[in-house]
C-alpha positions as CSV (number, residue, x, y, z in Angstrom):
1,X,0.0,0.0,0.0
2,X,1.5,3.4,-1.1
3,X,1.0,6.5,1.0
4,X,1.5,10.1,0.3
5,X,5.0,11.3,1.2
6,X,4.2,14.8,2.5
7,X,1.4,17.3,3.3
8,X,2.7,20.8,3.9
9,X,0.9,24.1,4.7
10,X,2.9,27.4,4.8
11,X,1.8,30.8,6.0
12,X,3.8,34.0,5.7
13,X,3.1,37.0,8.0
14,X,4.9,40.3,8.6
15,X,5.5,41.9,12.0
16,X,6.7,45.4,12.8
17,X,7.9,45.9,16.4
18,X,10.1,48.7,17.9
19,X,11.0,50.0,14.4
20,X,12.2,46.6,13.2
21,X,10.4,44.6,10.5
22,X,10.2,40.8,10.5
23,X,8.9,38.1,8.1
24,X,7.7,35.0,9.7
25,X,7.1,31.8,7.7
26,X,5.2,29.1,9.7
27,X,5.3,25.6,8.2
28,X,3.0,22.8,9.3
29,X,4.1,19.4,8.0
30,X,2.7,15.9,8.0
31,X,5.0,13.3,6.5
32,X,6.3,9.8,6.4
33,X,10.0,10.3,5.7
34,X,10.8,6.7,6.8
35,X,8.2,5.1,4.5
36,X,6.9,2.9,7.4
37,X,3.3,4.1,7.2
38,X,3.8,6.1,10.5
39,X,3.3,9.8,9.9
40,X,4.9,12.4,12.0
41,X,4.0,16.1,12.1
42,X,5.8,19.3,13.0
43,X,5.3,23.0,13.3
44,X,8.3,25.2,12.5
45,X,9.0,28.9,12.1
46,X,11.6,30.8,10.0
47,X,12.0,34.3,11.3
48,X,13.9,36.9,9.2
49,X,14.7,40.5,10.0
50,X,14.7,43.3,7.4
51,X,18.1,45.0,7.1
52,X,18.9,48.6,6.2
53,X,19.0,47.6,2.5
54,X,15.5,46.2,2.5
55,X,16.5,42.5,2.4
56,X,15.4,39.9,4.9
57,X,18.3,38.2,6.7
58,X,18.1,35.1,8.9
59,X,17.2,36.1,12.4
60,X,15.9,33.0,14.1
61,X,14.5,29.5,13.3
62,X,12.6,27.4,15.7
63,X,10.8,24.1,16.1
64,X,7.5,24.8,17.7
65,X,6.3,21.2,18.0
66,X,7.1,17.7,16.6
67,X,5.3,14.5,17.2
68,X,8.5,12.4,17.2
69,X,10.4,14.3,19.9
């Protein structure tokens, strides 16, 4: 029996705080990377800060939840 490898949902939001601007990309993932018909899911965030040139640079990344921890 074949199962789907991945189901991913991404949402991008922008935040302005104390004169700094951030881009936050939240990813919710359900996958079976081991191909053993046991799906794991996780919620991660990629946070980038806007620099003085208007480009977003890496600021912080975090794992908010994982079912296999």
